[in-house]
Each structure stands twice: as C-alpha cells, then as structure tokens.
PDB file of N, CA, C and O in Angstrom:
ATOM      1  N   MET A   1      36.308  40.595  65.368  1.00  0.00           N
ATOM      2  CA  MET A   1      35.998  39.517  64.392  1.00  0.00           C
ATOM      3  C   MET A   1      35.419  40.114  62.914  1.00  0.00           C
ATOM      4  O   MET A   1      34.652  41.076  62.941  1.00  0.00           O
ATOM      5  N   PHE A   2      35.808  39.519  61.650  1.00  0.00           N
ATOM      6  CA  PHE A   2      35.614  39.677  60.612  1.00  0.00           C
ATOM      7  C   PHE A   2      34.150  38.741  59.848  1.00  0.00           C
ATOM      8  O   PHE A   2      34.092  37.519  59.714  1.00  0.00           O
ATOM      9  N   LYS A   3      33.350  39.506  59.542  1.00  0.00           N
ATOM     10  CA  LYS A   3      32.301  38.778  58.468  1.00  0.00           C
ATOM     11  C   LYS A   3      32.497  38.887  57.191  1.00  0.00           C
ATOM     12  O   LYS A   3      32.556  39.921  56.526  1.00  0.00           O
ATOM     13  N   VAL A   4      32.618  37.603  56.789  1.00  0.00           N
ATOM     14  CA  VAL A   4      33.048  37.516  55.137  1.00  0.00           C
ATOM     15  C   VAL A   4      31.728  37.240  54.539  1.00  0.00           C
ATOM     16  O   VAL A   4      30.778  36.606  55.000  1.00  0.00           O
ATOM     17  N   GLN A   5      31.862  37.796  53.515  1.00  0.00           N
ATOM     18  CA  GLN A   5      30.251  37.935  52.553  1.00  0.00           C
ATOM     19  C   GLN A   5      30.639  37.518  51.072  1.00  0.00           C
ATOM     20  O   GLN A   5      31.215  38.299  50.314  1.00  0.00           O
ATOM     21  N   PHE A   6      30.329  36.405  50.768  1.00  0.00           N
ATOM     22  CA  PHE A   6      30.703  35.989  49.540  1.00  0.00           C
ATOM     23  C   PHE A   6      29.424  36.322  48.544  1.00  0.00           C
ATOM     24  O   PHE A   6      28.315  36.044  49.001  1.00  0.00           O
ATOM     25  N   THR A   7      29.482  36.797  47.446  1.00  0.00           N
ATOM     26  CA  THR A   7      28.951  37.628  46.513  1.00  0.00           C
ATOM     27  C   THR A   7      28.730  37.106  45.176  1.00  0.00           C
ATOM     28  O   THR A   7      29.845  36.892  44.699  1.00  0.00           O
ATOM     29  N   ARG A   8      27.956  36.845  44.468  1.00  0.00           N
ATOM     30  CA  ARG A   8      28.090  36.330  43.285  1.00  0.00           C
ATOM     31  C   ARG A   8      28.642  37.512  42.012  1.00  0.00           C
ATOM     32  O   ARG A   8      28.328  38.674  42.270  1.00  0.00           O
ATOM     33  N   PRO A   9      29.164  37.366  41.128  1.00  0.00           N
ATOM     34  CA  PRO A   9      29.521  38.532  40.115  1.00  0.00           C
ATOM     35  C   PRO A   9      28.076  38.845  39.762  1.00  0.00           C
ATOM     36  O   PRO A   9      27.185  38.003  39.649  1.00  0.00           O
ATOM     37  N   MET A  10      27.936  40.302  39.583  1.00  0.00           N
ATOM     38  CA  MET A  10      26.890  40.948  39.244  1.00  0.00           C
ATOM     39  C   MET A  10      26.453  40.574  37.513  1.00  0.00           C
ATOM     40  O   MET A  10      27.394  40.568  36.720  1.00  0.00           O
ATOM     41  N   MET A  11      25.384  40.345  37.105  1.00  0.00           N
ATOM     42  CA  MET A  11      25.277  40.081  35.732  1.00  0.00           C
ATOM     43  C   MET A  11      24.586  40.918  34.950  1.00  0.00           C
ATOM     44  O   MET A  11      23.612  41.481  35.448  1.00  0.00           O
ATOM     45  N   THR A  12      24.984  41.206  33.405  1.00  0.00           N
ATOM     46  CA  THR A  12      25.000  42.429  32.924  1.00  0.00           C
ATOM     47  C   THR A  12      22.954  42.014  32.729  1.00  0.00           C
ATOM     48  O   THR A  12      22.289  41.073  33.162  1.00  0.00           O
ATOM     49  N   LYS A  13      22.609  43.111  31.977  1.00  0.00           N
ATOM     50  CA  LYS A  13      21.099  42.948  31.600  1.00  0.00           C
ATOM     51  C   LYS A  13      21.205  41.491  30.464  1.00  0.00           C
ATOM     52  O   LYS A  13      20.693  40.372  30.491  1.00  0.00           O
ATOM     53  N   HIS A  14      22.066  42.140  29.595  1.00  0.00           N
ATOM     54  CA  HIS A  14      22.225  41.186  28.537  1.00  0.00           C
ATOM     55  C   HIS A  14      22.310  39.758  28.759  1.00  0.00           C
ATOM     56  O   HIS A  14      21.758  38.882  28.093  1.00  0.00           O
ATOM     57  N   GLN A  15      23.154  39.601  29.892  1.00  0.00           N
ATOM     58  CA  GLN A  15      23.611  38.023  30.281  1.00  0.00           C
ATOM     59  C   GLN A  15      22.036  37.551  30.987  1.00  0.00           C
ATOM     60  O   GLN A  15      21.433  36.526  30.667  1.00  0.00           O
ATOM     61  N   ILE A  16      21.583  38.519  31.962  1.00  0.00           N
ATOM     62  CA  ILE A  16      19.982  37.845  32.243  1.00  0.00           C
ATOM     63  C   ILE A  16      19.325  37.448  31.133  1.00  0.00           C
ATOM     64  O   ILE A  16      18.926  36.283  31.122  1.00  0.00           O
ATOM     65  N   ALA A  17      19.081  38.249  30.040  1.00  0.00           N
ATOM     66  CA  ALA A  17      18.074  38.183  28.809  1.00  0.00           C
ATOM     67  C   ALA A  17      18.829  36.583  28.421  1.00  0.00           C
ATOM     68  O   ALA A  17      18.234  35.515  28.566  1.00  0.00           O
ATOM     69  N   LEU A  18      19.866  36.684  28.048  1.00  0.00           N
ATOM     70  CA  LEU A  18      20.324  35.481  27.537  1.00  0.00           C
ATOM     71  C   LEU A  18      20.034  34.371  28.467  1.00  0.00           C
ATOM     72  O   LEU A  18      19.431  33.458  27.901  1.00  0.00           O
ATOM     73  N   ASN A  19      20.269  34.170  29.689  1.00  0.00           N
ATOM     74  CA  ASN A  19      20.107  33.466  30.298  1.00  0.00           C
ATOM     75  C   ASN A  19      18.538  33.112  30.609  1.00  0.00           C
ATOM     76  O   ASN A  19      18.384  31.988  31.086  1.00  0.00           O
ATOM     77  N   ALA A  20      17.523  33.771  30.447  1.00  0.00           N
ATOM     78  CA  ALA A  20      16.182  33.878  30.259  1.00  0.00           C
ATOM     79  C   ALA A  20      15.906  32.901  29.380  1.00  0.00           C
ATOM     80  O   ALA A  20      15.355  31.823  29.605  1.00  0.00           O
ATOM     81  N   VAL A  21      16.474  33.493  27.977  1.00  0.00           N
ATOM     82  CA  VAL A  21      15.912  32.569  26.838  1.00  0.00           C
ATOM     83  C   VAL A  21      16.534  31.447  26.898  1.00  0.00           C
ATOM     84  O   VAL A  21      15.919  30.594  26.258  1.00  0.00           O
ATOM     85  N   SER A  22      17.509  31.044  27.392  1.00  0.00           N
ATOM     86  CA  SER A  22      17.940  29.817  27.097  1.00  0.00           C
ATOM     87  C   SER A  22      17.124  28.957  28.290  1.00  0.00           C
ATOM     88  O   SER A  22      16.575  27.955  27.832  1.00  0.00           O
ATOM     89  N   ASN A  23      16.974  29.124  29.477  1.00  0.00           N
ATOM     90  CA  ASN A  23      16.142  28.564  30.108  1.00  0.00           C
ATOM     91  C   ASN A  23      14.604  28.170  29.375  1.00  0.00           C
ATOM     92  O   ASN A  23      14.043  27.076  29.326  1.00  0.00           O
ATOM     93  N   HIS A  24      14.184  29.453  28.854  1.00  0.00           N
ATOM     94  CA  HIS A  24      12.650  29.254  28.552  1.00  0.00           C
ATOM     95  C   HIS A  24      12.979  28.281  27.013  1.00  0.00           C
ATOM     96  O   HIS A  24      12.122  27.500  26.598  1.00  0.00           O
ATOM     97  N   LEU A  25      14.053  28.434  26.433  1.00  0.00           N
ATOM     98  CA  LEU A  25      14.114  27.308  25.041  1.00  0.00           C
ATOM     99  C   LEU A  25      14.410  25.660  25.369  1.00  0.00           C
ATOM    100  O   LEU A  25      14.193  24.672  24.667  1.00  0.00           O
ATOM    101  N   HIS A  26      15.063  25.797  26.883  1.00  0.00           N
ATOM    102  CA  HIS A  26      15.195  24.557  27.188  1.00  0.00           C
ATOM    103  C   HIS A  26      14.301  24.031  27.855  1.00  0.00           C
ATOM    104  O   HIS A  26      14.453  22.843  28.142  1.00  0.00           O
ATOM    105  N   GLN A  27      13.236  24.651  28.260  1.00  0.00           N
ATOM    106  CA  GLN A  27      12.012  24.079  28.983  1.00  0.00           C
ATOM    107  C   GLN A  27      10.799  23.861  27.851  1.00  0.00           C
ATOM    108  O   GLN A  27       9.892  23.037  27.969  1.00  0.00           O
ATOM    109  N   SER A  28      10.972  24.731  26.786  1.00  0.00           N
ATOM    110  CA  SER A  28      10.309  24.502  25.670  1.00  0.00           C
ATOM    111  C   SER A  28      10.808  23.109  24.865  1.00  0.00           C
ATOM    112  O   SER A  28       9.908  22.593  24.203  1.00  0.00           O
ATOM    113  N   LEU A  29      11.772  22.603  24.835  1.00  0.00           N
ATOM    114  CA  LEU A  29      12.557  21.915  23.861  1.00  0.00           C
ATOM    115  C   LEU A  29      12.240  20.607  24.895  1.00  0.00           C
ATOM    116  O   LEU A  29      11.761  19.608  24.358  1.00  0.00           O
ATOM    117  N   LYS A  30      12.447  20.579  26.109  1.00  0.00           N
ATOM    118  CA  LYS A  30      11.764  19.423  26.855  1.00  0.00           C
ATOM    119  C   LYS A  30      10.474  18.851  26.812  1.00  0.00           C
ATOM    120  O   LYS A  30      10.179  17.662  26.927  1.00  0.00           O
ATOM    121  N   TYR A  31       9.580  20.035  26.596  1.00  0.00           N
ATOM    122  CA  TYR A  31       8.336  19.920  26.390  1.00  0.00           C
ATOM    123  C   TYR A  31       7.578  19.442  25.144  1.00  0.00           C
ATOM    124  O   TYR A  31       6.566  18.765  24.962  1.00  0.00           O
ATOM    125  N   HIS A  32       8.606  20.155  24.239  1.00  0.00           N
ATOM    126  CA  HIS A  32       8.229  19.674  22.571  1.00  0.00           C
ATOM    127  C   HIS A  32       8.920  17.985  22.375  1.00  0.00           C
ATOM    128  O   HIS A  32       8.336  17.262  21.567  1.00  0.00           O
ATOM    129  N   LEU A  33      10.009  17.477  23.040  1.00  0.00           N
ATOM    130  CA  LEU A  33      10.564  16.030  22.983  1.00  0.00           C
ATOM    131  C   LEU A  33       9.293  15.492  23.462  1.00  0.00           C
ATOM    132  O   LEU A  33       8.588  14.942  22.615  1.00  0.00           O
ATOM    133  N   LEU A  34       8.793  15.561  24.899  1.00  0.00           N
ATOM    134  CA  LEU A  34       7.883  14.703  25.644  1.00  0.00           C
ATOM    135  C   LEU A  34       6.560  14.753  24.340  1.00  0.00           C
ATOM    136  O   LEU A  34       6.274  13.674  23.821  1.00  0.00           O
ATOM    137  N   LEU A  35       5.936  15.817  23.949  1.00  0.00           N
ATOM    138  CA  LEU A  35       5.181  15.539  23.067  1.00  0.00           C
ATOM    139  C   LEU A  35       5.266  14.818  21.614  1.00  0.00           C
ATOM    140  O   LEU A  35       4.452  14.173  20.953  1.00  0.00           O
ATOM    141  N   PHE A  36       6.395  15.151  21.445  1.00  0.00           N
ATOM    142  CA  PHE A  36       7.073  14.201  20.246  1.00  0.00           C
ATOM    143  C   PHE A  36       7.002  12.673  20.471  1.00  0.00           C
ATOM    144  O   PHE A  36       6.224  11.869  19.957  1.00  0.00           O
ATOM    145  N   HIS A  37       7.893  12.484  21.267  1.00  0.00           N
ATOM    146  CA  HIS A  37       7.576  10.937  22.132  1.00  0.00           C
ATOM    147  C   HIS A  37       6.425  10.315  21.986  1.00  0.00           C
ATOM    148  O   HIS A  37       6.320   9.273  21.339  1.00  0.00           O
ATOM    149  N   LEU A  38       5.254  11.018  22.696  1.00  0.00           N
ATOM    150  CA  LEU A  38       3.830  10.616  22.764  1.00  0.00           C
ATOM    151  C   LEU A  38       3.437  10.526  21.749  1.00  0.00           C
ATOM    152  O   LEU A  38       2.843   9.479  21.494  1.00  0.00           O
ATOM    153  N   ASP A  39       3.552  11.429  20.808  1.00  0.00           N
ATOM    154  CA  ASP A  39       2.924  11.320  19.263  1.00  0.00           C
ATOM    155  C   ASP A  39       3.446  10.242  18.660  1.00  0.00           C
ATOM    156  O   ASP A  39       2.694   9.496  18.034  1.00  0.00           O
ATOM    157  N   LEU A  40       4.960   9.950  18.754  1.00  0.00           N
ATOM    158  CA  LEU A  40       5.349   8.620  18.362  1.00  0.00           C
ATOM    159  C   LEU A  40       4.557   7.363  18.637  1.00  0.00           C
ATOM    160  O   LEU A  40       4.040   6.584  17.836  1.00  0.00           O
ATOM    161  N   LEU A  41       4.591   7.345  20.349  1.00  0.00           N
ATOM    162  CA  LEU A  41       3.677   6.046  20.436  1.00  0.00           C
ATOM    163  C   LEU A  41       2.290   6.070  19.985  1.00  0.00           C
ATOM    164  O   LEU A  41       1.516   5.119  20.098  1.00  0.00           O
ATOM    165  N   LEU A  42       2.025   7.156  19.489  1.00  0.00           N
ATOM    166  CA  LEU A  42       0.109   7.099  19.230  1.00  0.00           C
ATOM    167  C   LEU A  42       0.409   6.898  17.595  1.00  0.00           C
ATOM    168  O   LEU A  42      -0.435   6.371  16.870  1.00  0.00           O
ATOM    169  N   LEU A  43       1.415   7.267  17.200  1.00  0.00           N
ATOM    170  CA  LEU A  43       1.399   6.836  15.683  1.00  0.00           C
ATOM    171  C   LEU A  43       2.023   5.317  15.393  1.00  0.00           C
ATOM    172  O   LEU A  43       1.804   4.626  14.399  1.00  0.00           O
ATOM    173  N   ARG A  44       2.666   5.067  16.271  1.00  0.00           N
ATOM    174  CA  ARG A  44       2.894   3.373  16.072  1.00  0.00           C
ATOM    175  C   ARG A  44       1.634   2.852  16.308  1.00  0.00           C
ATOM    176  O   ARG A  44       1.374   2.126  15.348  1.00  0.00           O
ATOM    177  N   TYR A  45       0.760   2.855  17.065  1.00  0.00           N
ATOM    178  CA  TYR A  45      -0.214   2.234  17.523  1.00  0.00           C
ATOM    179  C   TYR A  45      -1.303   2.413  16.180  1.00  0.00           C
ATOM    180  O   TYR A  45      -2.072   1.530  15.799  1.00  0.00           O
ATOM    181  N   ILE A  46      -1.158   3.818  15.556  1.00  0.00           N
ATOM    182  CA  ILE A  46      -2.372   3.957  14.521  1.00  0.00           C
ATOM    183  C   ILE A  46      -1.850   3.562  13.467  1.00  0.00           C
ATOM    184  O   ILE A  46      -2.579   3.357  12.497  1.00  0.00           O
ATOM    185  N   HIS A  47      -0.270   3.325  13.370  1.00  0.00           N
ATOM    186  CA  HIS A  47       0.001   2.513  12.080  1.00  0.00           C
ATOM    187  C   HIS A  47      -0.334   1.100  11.976  1.00  0.00           C
ATOM    188  O   HIS A  47      -0.239   0.444  10.939  1.00  0.00           O
ATOM    189  N   LEU A  48      -0.704   0.695  13.026  1.00  0.00           N
ATOM    190  CA  LEU A  48      -1.061  -0.745  13.027  1.00  0.00           C
ATOM    191  C   LEU A  48      -2.736  -1.035  12.520  1.00  0.00           C
ATOM    192  O   LEU A  48      -3.235  -2.135  12.285  1.00  0.00           O
ATOM    193  N   PHE A  49      -3.306   0.117  12.451  1.00  0.00           N
ATOM    194  CA  PHE A  49      -4.441   0.163  11.792  1.00  0.00           C
ATOM    195  C   PHE A  49      -4.647   0.583  10.512  1.00  0.00           C
ATOM    196  O   PHE A  49      -5.549   0.166   9.785  1.00  0.00           O
ATOM    197  N   LEU A  50      -3.593   1.639  10.136  1.00  0.00           N
ATOM    198  CA  LEU A  50      -3.547   2.074   8.750  1.00  0.00           C
ATOM    199  C   LEU A  50      -2.752   1.358   8.068  1.00  0.00           C
ATOM    200  O   LEU A  50      -1.953   0.633   8.661  1.00  0.00           O
ATOM    201  N   SER A  51      -2.790   1.401   6.744  1.00  0.00           N
ATOM    202  CA  SER A  51      -1.718   1.234   5.699  1.00  0.00           C
ATOM    203  C   SER A  51      -1.342   2.382   5.152  1.00  0.00           C
ATOM    204  O   SER A  51      -0.696   2.309   4.107  1.00  0.00           O
ATOM    205  N   ASP A  52      -1.557   3.299   5.545  1.00  0.00           N
ATOM    206  CA  ASP A  52      -0.839   4.596   4.518  1.00  0.00           C
ATOM    207  C   ASP A  52       0.300   5.083   5.226  1.00  0.00           C
ATOM    208  O   ASP A  52       0.135   5.940   6.094  1.00  0.00           O
ATOM    209  N   TRP A  53       1.495   4.618   4.948  1.00  0.00           N
ATOM    210  CA  TRP A  53       2.389   5.016   5.707  1.00  0.00           C
ATOM    211  C   TRP A  53       3.199   6.441   5.187  1.00  0.00           C
ATOM    212  O   TRP A  53       3.929   7.134   5.896  1.00  0.00           O
ATOM    213  N   GLU A  54       2.932   6.625   4.052  1.00  0.00           N
ATOM    214  CA  GLU A  54       3.072   8.533   3.320  1.00  0.00           C
ATOM    215  C   GLU A  54       2.884   9.458   4.361  1.00  0.00           C
ATOM    216  O   GLU A  54       3.546  10.454   4.652  1.00  0.00           O
ATOM    217  N   ILE A  55       1.537   8.810   5.056  1.00  0.00           N
ATOM    218  CA  ILE A  55       0.813  10.502   5.601  1.00  0.00           C
ATOM    219  C   ILE A  55       1.968  10.512   7.164  1.00  0.00           C
ATOM    220  O   ILE A  55       2.527  11.496   7.649  1.00  0.00           O
ATOM    221  N   LEU A  56       2.021   9.181   7.603  1.00  0.00           N
ATOM    222  CA  LEU A  56       2.890   9.224   8.771  1.00  0.00           C
ATOM    223  C   LEU A  56       4.322   9.888   8.606  1.00  0.00           C
ATOM    224  O   LEU A  56       4.884  10.638   9.404  1.00  0.00           O
ATOM    225  N   GLN A  57       4.827   9.379   7.239  1.00  0.00           N
ATOM    226  CA  GLN A  57       6.024   9.880   7.238  1.00  0.00           C
ATOM    227  C   GLN A  57       6.296  11.359   6.801  1.00  0.00           C
ATOM    228  O   GLN A  57       7.411  11.880   6.823  1.00  0.00           O
ATOM    229  N   GLU A  58       4.963  12.062   6.340  1.00  0.00           N
ATOM    230  CA  GLU A  58       5.221  13.654   6.448  1.00  0.00           C
ATOM    231  C   GLU A  58       5.066  14.306   7.468  1.00  0.00           C
ATOM    232  O   GLU A  58       5.533  15.429   7.658  1.00  0.00           O
ATOM    233  N   TYR A  59       4.308  13.589   8.330  1.00  0.00           N
ATOM    234  CA  TYR A  59       4.111  14.278   9.706  1.00  0.00           C
ATOM    235  C   TYR A  59       5.274  13.979  10.425  1.00  0.00           C
ATOM    236  O   TYR A  59       5.451  14.741  11.375  1.00  0.00           O
ATOM    237  N   LEU A  60       6.279  12.953  10.246  1.00  0.00           N
ATOM    238  CA  LEU A  60       7.393  12.595  11.333  1.00  0.00           C
ATOM    239  C   LEU A  60       8.629  13.563  10.460  1.00  0.00           C
ATOM    240  O   LEU A  60       9.684  13.797  11.049  1.00  0.00           O
ATOM    241  N   LYS A  61       8.436  14.032   9.202  1.00  0.00           N
ATOM    242  CA  LYS A  61       9.493  14.735   8.488  1.00  0.00           C
ATOM    243  C   LYS A  61       8.982  16.240   8.886  1.00  0.00           C
ATOM    244  O   LYS A  61       9.901  17.051   8.777  1.00  0.00           O
ATOM    245  N   LYS A  62       7.804  16.787   9.300  1.00  0.00           N
ATOM    246  CA  LYS A  62       7.571  17.994   9.883  1.00  0.00           C
ATOM    247  C   LYS A  62       7.963  17.878  11.306  1.00  0.00           C
ATOM    248  O   LYS A  62       8.633  18.833  11.696  1.00  0.00           O
ATOM    249  N   GLN A  63       7.713  16.926  12.214  1.00  0.00           N
ATOM    250  CA  GLN A  63       8.474  16.976  13.824  1.00  0.00           C
ATOM    251  C   GLN A  63       9.699  17.243  13.702  1.00  0.00           C
ATOM    252  O   GLN A  63      10.283  18.160  14.280  1.00  0.00           O
ATOM    253  N   LYS A  64      10.200  16.414  12.894  1.00  0.00           N
ATOM    254  CA  LYS A  64      11.701  16.551  13.208  1.00  0.00           C
ATOM    255  C   LYS A  64      12.617  17.986  12.553  1.00  0.00           C
ATOM    256  O   LYS A  64      13.722  18.398  12.908  1.00  0.00           O
ATOM    257  N   MET A  65      11.779  18.472  11.591  1.00  0.00           N
ATOM    258  CA  MET A  65      12.182  19.951  11.416  1.00  0.00           C
ATOM    259  C   MET A  65      11.882  20.703  12.455  1.00  0.00           C
ATOM    260  O   MET A  65      12.759  21.441  12.904  1.00  0.00           O
ATOM    261  N   ILE A  66      10.642  20.673  13.024  1.00  0.00           N
ATOM    262  CA  ILE A  66      10.515  21.391  14.299  1.00  0.00           C
ATOM    263  C   ILE A  66      11.509  21.153  15.395  1.00  0.00           C
ATOM    264  O   ILE A  66      12.098  22.050  15.998  1.00  0.00           O
ATOM    265  N   LEU A  67      11.650  19.822  15.607  1.00  0.00           N
ATOM    266  CA  LEU A  67      12.762  19.568  16.613  1.00  0.00           C
ATOM    267  C   LEU A  67      14.178  19.785  16.578  1.00  0.00           C
ATOM    268  O   LEU A  67      14.954  19.958  17.518  1.00  0.00           O
ATOM    269  N   HIS A  68      14.408  19.747  15.254  1.00  0.00           N
ATOM    270  CA  HIS A  68      15.983  20.369  14.819  1.00  0.00           C
ATOM    271  C   HIS A  68      15.951  22.037  14.882  1.00  0.00           C
ATOM    272  O   HIS A  68      16.991  22.640  15.146  1.00  0.00           O
ATOM    273  N   SER A  69      14.616  22.800  14.608  1.00  0.00           N
ATOM    274  CA  SER A  69      15.091  24.246  14.862  1.00  0.00           C
ATOM    275  C   SER A  69      15.072  24.241  16.271  1.00  0.00           C
ATOM    276  O   SER A  69      16.097  24.847  16.583  1.00  0.00           O
ATOM    277  N   PHE A  70      14.396  23.848  17.452  1.00  0.00           N
ATOM    278  CA  PHE A  70      14.545  23.676  18.772  1.00  0.00           C
ATOM    279  C   PHE A  70      15.982  23.683  19.072  1.00  0.00           C
ATOM    280  O   PHE A  70      16.505  24.600  19.705  1.00  0.00           O
ATOM    281  N   LEU A  71      16.736  22.488  18.541  1.00  0.00           N
ATOM    282  CA  LEU A  71      17.990  22.271  19.061  1.00  0.00           C
ATOM    283  C   LEU A  71      19.019  23.399  18.589  1.00  0.00           C
ATOM    284  O   LEU A  71      20.068  23.638  19.186  1.00  0.00           O
ATOM    285  N   GLU A  72      18.515  24.164  17.260  1.00  0.00           N
ATOM    286  CA  GLU A  72      19.413  25.064  16.951  1.00  0.00           C
ATOM    287  C   GLU A  72      19.599  26.093  17.618  1.00  0.00           C
ATOM    288  O   GLU A  72      20.760  26.437  17.839  1.00  0.00           O
ATOM    289  N   LEU A  73      18.550  26.830  18.099  1.00  0.00           N
ATOM    290  CA  LEU A  73      18.151  27.569  19.077  1.00  0.00           C
ATOM    291  C   LEU A  73      18.574  27.654  20.304  1.00  0.00           C
ATOM    292  O   LEU A  73      19.010  28.682  20.821  1.00  0.00           O
ATOM    293  N   TYR A  74      18.428  26.184  21.022  1.00  0.00           N
ATOM    294  CA  TYR A  74      18.875  25.764  22.116  1.00  0.00           C
ATOM    295  C   TYR A  74      20.676  26.078  22.353  1.00  0.00           C
ATOM    296  O   TYR A  74      21.089  26.852  23.216  1.00  0.00           O
ATOM    297  N   ILE A  75      21.355  25.498  21.638  1.00  0.00           N
ATOM    298  CA  ILE A  75      22.661  25.382  21.309  1.00  0.00           C
ATOM    299  C   ILE A  75      23.301  26.874  20.940  1.00  0.00           C
ATOM    300  O   ILE A  75      24.394  27.323  21.285  1.00  0.00           O
ATOM    301  N   PHE A  76      22.348  27.448  20.192  1.00  0.00           N
ATOM    302  CA  PHE A  76      22.956  28.943  20.036  1.00  0.00           C
ATOM    303  C   PHE A  76      22.865  29.635  21.069  1.00  0.00           C
ATOM    304  O   PHE A  76      23.866  30.340  21.199  1.00  0.00           O
ATOM    305  N   PHE A  77      21.944  29.793  22.067  1.00  0.00           N
ATOM    306  CA  PHE A  77      21.758  30.429  23.592  1.00  0.00           C
ATOM    307  C   PHE A  77      22.528  29.884  24.391  1.00  0.00           C
ATOM    308  O   PHE A  77      22.947  30.526  25.354  1.00  0.00           O
ATOM    309  N   SER A  78      22.839  28.773  24.214  1.00  0.00           N
ATOM    310  CA  SER A  78      23.570  27.855  25.194  1.00  0.00           C
ATOM    311  C   SER A  78      25.149  28.538  25.357  1.00  0.00           C
ATOM    312  O   SER A  78      25.808  28.873  26.341  1.00  0.00           O
ATOM    313  N   PHE A  79      25.328  28.558  24.324  1.00  0.00           N
ATOM    314  CA  PHE A  79      26.897  28.748  24.208  1.00  0.00           C
ATOM    315  C   PHE A  79      27.566  30.399  23.975  1.00  0.00           C
ATOM    316  O   PHE A  79      28.783  30.565  23.882  1.00  0.00           O
TER     317      PHE A  79
END
C-alpha cells in the first residue's frame, strides 16, 4: 500500500518576500479605499454647509494622488 503525499513547490525567499509585500499592499489599499470612501461621505456632508469648494478640491486631488500611488505599487508587486 502506497501513501501519496502532495506538496506545494518550494517558494524562494524572493517569492515569499514579494508575496508578503503584495499582501501588505493589498490590505493597505483596501484600508485606504475605505478611509477615502468615508472621507468622501464626510466631505459631501461638509460641503452642504461650506461654500468653499476649492479646499475640498485640493483635498480630493491629494487623496487621488495617494490612491494612485497605492494602485501602482499594488499592480507592480502583483504581476
């Protein structure tokens, strides 16, 4: 009677590190997207009471740049 054991191929240290970085960026991206969404909801309500749209636009531009950087890093380490 033979016992068959299936094993995954061994990952190199480089692959393990890339996988860890990719997972961390994925979690960071999800967290940042959640915060960004909450910020947008908050800003939507604040905008009802504020007439200064320029401040809100500047804030959104900064958030968009941060989000874009996260996406670039995530895509780079995912493929």
